N, C-alpha and C positions, 0 to 999 in steps of 0.2 A: 585334258587329263583327270581336273581341279572336279570339275563340274560331273564327270562320272561320278567320280568316289565319292560327292555327296547324296549322290540320286542312288547310288549302291545303299548307301547310309541309311536312305530313307528308306529303300527300299524293306530293308533288313527292320529297322524298327515297325513298321506297318505290319512284316509277315509273321513276325518272331514275338508277342505280345505276349507278357510274362503274367502272371495271374495278378490282380489286384494293382496295375501297373496307371499310372497319373495317366493322363489323357490330354494332350495338344492340339487345340483347335485353332488352326489357321484360316486367314481372313480369304485366303483363295477356296475355302473349302477342305481342305486335304486334310488331316488328324495324325499324331505323332502315338507311339506309347512308351512309356520308362519313365525313370526317373530323373521327375524336372526339377532344377534348380535354378533360381534365378544367379545370374554374375551379373552384378553392373548393371546393361542394360541386354544385356544378352540370354534366354534362355540356352540351358543345355539339360539333351535327353540325351538320358545313356541306360542301353540295354545294354549287360555282359558288359564285351571288348566295344561295342560299338557308340562312339557317342556323338553327336551332330549340335552344333550353334546355330540358334536362332532368335535374329532379329527384336527385339521386345514387342516395333509396332510391326509385324509382321505376326501376333498372333492375336486371335481377337478372345481366347479364354483359354484357363485352365481347368479342367476338369479333376478335381484329388477323386479315386477310387484307393486309394492307401490312406486310411488315416498321418497327420503327421509325425502325432506323440507315438503311435506305432512304429512309424520309421525309425525313427529316434530311439526308442527300445533296441530296436534290432540293432541297430550299429553300434550304441552300447555293448550290445551282447556278443556280436562279433567281434570288438578290439580283445584281440587276444594276441599275447599281450597286453595290458592296458599302457600304453607310452602317453607323452607328453603333448606327441604331436600328434597324435592317434584324436587325444582329446580336443585339441586346438583344431583339425580340419573336423571334427563331428559341431566343435561350436559355429564354427567358419557357417557350414551347413544350417544349423539351427538361425543362423542372422540371415542366409541367404534367404527362410524360408519363414521368417517371423516369429522364432519360438524364444522369444527377447530373455526369458529366465533362466530355460533350458542351457541359453547357449553361455550365461552368468557361472552356471554350475561347470562346465564342460572346461573354459577357461579356469577357474577357481580348483580343480580337478587334477589340470594340467600343471600350474606354479606347485600343486601339491608335494605333485610330484617329482617337480626340477622348481622350485621354488624362483632359478636368474633365466626362466623362460619367455624370452624377449615376447614374445606372439600375446600368449595368454598375459604378460602381465602390458604390454599393451592395447588387447584390445580391454581388460578392466578399470582400466584410465589410468593406471600405477604410472609415475615418475621415475625416473632413476636421476638422483642430486648424487653426486660427486660420489659413486660410486656406491648408493644406498637405493635403494628402491622405498616409494614413498607410496601412498594410501592418498584416496582423495579424503580433504578433512571435511567431515559430516557438520562442523558449526557452522563454517561455512557456505556449504555445499562445494566448497573448491573453488570460490570466489576470490579467498583472498581477504576480502571485507566483510564490515557485517555493519547492523544499522544500529548509528547512533545516538543512543538512549540517552545525550542532552539537550540535545533539541526536538527528539522526537519526532523526525522530518520534519521540523521542518527549517523552511531556509535560513530565517536570523530567530536571534534571540529577543525580549523585549525586558526593558530592565528599566526602576522606577526615575524617574531623571533624578540628579545630584545636584540640579540646580534649588537653592535652600528659600529662594522667594517662588520657585514656580509653583501655580495655581494661586498663588497670593491674594485673595479681597482686599483692595483698595476704593474706597469710598468716590463714586462719580464726582469728576470737576465739573460735569455741565448742570447736571441736579442737587449737586451737595447733597445727594445720599438720599432725597426724597424720592426718585424715581421720577418724577414729572418733570414740567417746567411748565412758565406761564403762556400762555396761548399771546402770541404775535400778535395777534388781530384785534381782540377784542381788550387784551394786557390785562388778563388775570378774570376780569367782572361776571365773564360768561357772558355778556349782552353787547348788543348793537345795534346801531342805529337805524332804526326802521325804514327800509328803503321805499316802501310806499309812500306813506306820510313826512318823509326826510326827520324825521321825530318827532315830531309834533302829535302826534297821536289819534289827530283829525283829518280826516277829507275833507275838500271845500272843493264849489263847483264855482260855475262861474258866472251862475248870477249873485252868488256874494253870500255873506250868511255866515252862523257860527257855523256850517257844517255838522259833518256827523262824524260818530268815532272809529277810525278803524279798524278795518275786522281783521287787517294783519297781525296787528299787535293789539289789539284790541283796548287800543284807547292808550295801550301805553309809554307808544314811541319807541319802544323797545325791545329786539324778537332774541330768543336762543341763539348764541353763535354755532355756526355748521361746524366748524373749525377744532374744535376745544370740545373736554366736557368738565363743565362747570369751573372754563375758565384754566385748565390744564391740561397737556398734553404730555400723552406717555415721551418718556427722554429715552430717544434712540440710541444716543452712547452707552445707556448700560439696559437697553432691553429694558427698562424700570423697574430692576430689579436693586436699582439706589449704588449698586458697585460694581465696578469692574476686573478684568483677571487678565494683565496685562498679557502679553504673548511672548512666550520664552522663547528666548534664541536657540537654548539647547536641543527643546525637543517640539520648537513649533503651538505649541498650550497643550499638545495629547499629554503632556502628565506622565511619559513616558519616552525610552528611548529607544532607539535598534542596533543590537549587535550584530556582531557575526557569528558562528557559536564558535570556543576558542577550540574545540576539542575536531571537532570534524570540516573546518573551515568553510562551512556552508555547503558539503557536497552528503551531507547524510550519513555516510559512511564514514568507518577507522578500522584501521587492522585488526582482523580477529586475534585476538590474545592465545588461542590452541596454537596456528599452524603463522602466529609470523608477521601474515600475509603472504604465505608462499603459497594458499592454498594448499597446500600436501603436510602430509606429519608422518613423521617413519614409521614403514609396519614392525609393530608389535611382533 
């Protein structure tokens, strides 16, 4: 019997079509005409007293022949006399059809007629606190918290190192402040014994004789030390600066210390001062 009633309703919607009605195109090829509204996962098709509900997954598309704003205007004009419940019904119809701005207008008109209207208040996002309606706090957008201006969205803060000896330069003990040390290979002379002539400056052949000057050292018996620069090497302890900066035990040599923001405790957010963290304010 229920299936027969649905088929009869469908026939009524198919045969008695209103002027400029919406058209529902089903996936099985059939079409229905009437006033269409979406309620959750179901389309509700109305034609006078006839009402039919169709699952959303069975609908291929909706063809709107009547502009939604025209239907909205007609509904407002038909609301005589205006009531809070009537405005809320129109507002909910607007929400189901994507008319968000018009829906808000209807809910505001509803609470204008009945300031304690539950549906209108809830739809506008109002909350009831201790018997009084509160609206969303615009300062924090209803979140109850705002950005912490102390740390400017940085999780931690930097402060100069409180150690008075931090970054204090000390004379290098390795080079005595000169920035270089004596070469251990040549002893600071910058020259080493020539390996080719063993320091004699001359090369002798097997037959004896005075020999000839060593070409490697040009007869001097000494060559430039390859391990230094004129007898000295750069001090590695101070990197050639002549002074060192001891590693500060408090800041690790950085010159600053990192502290957690005292206002937001590292969360970047603090309670909104306008609503005291509630996210809502009493309606004026």
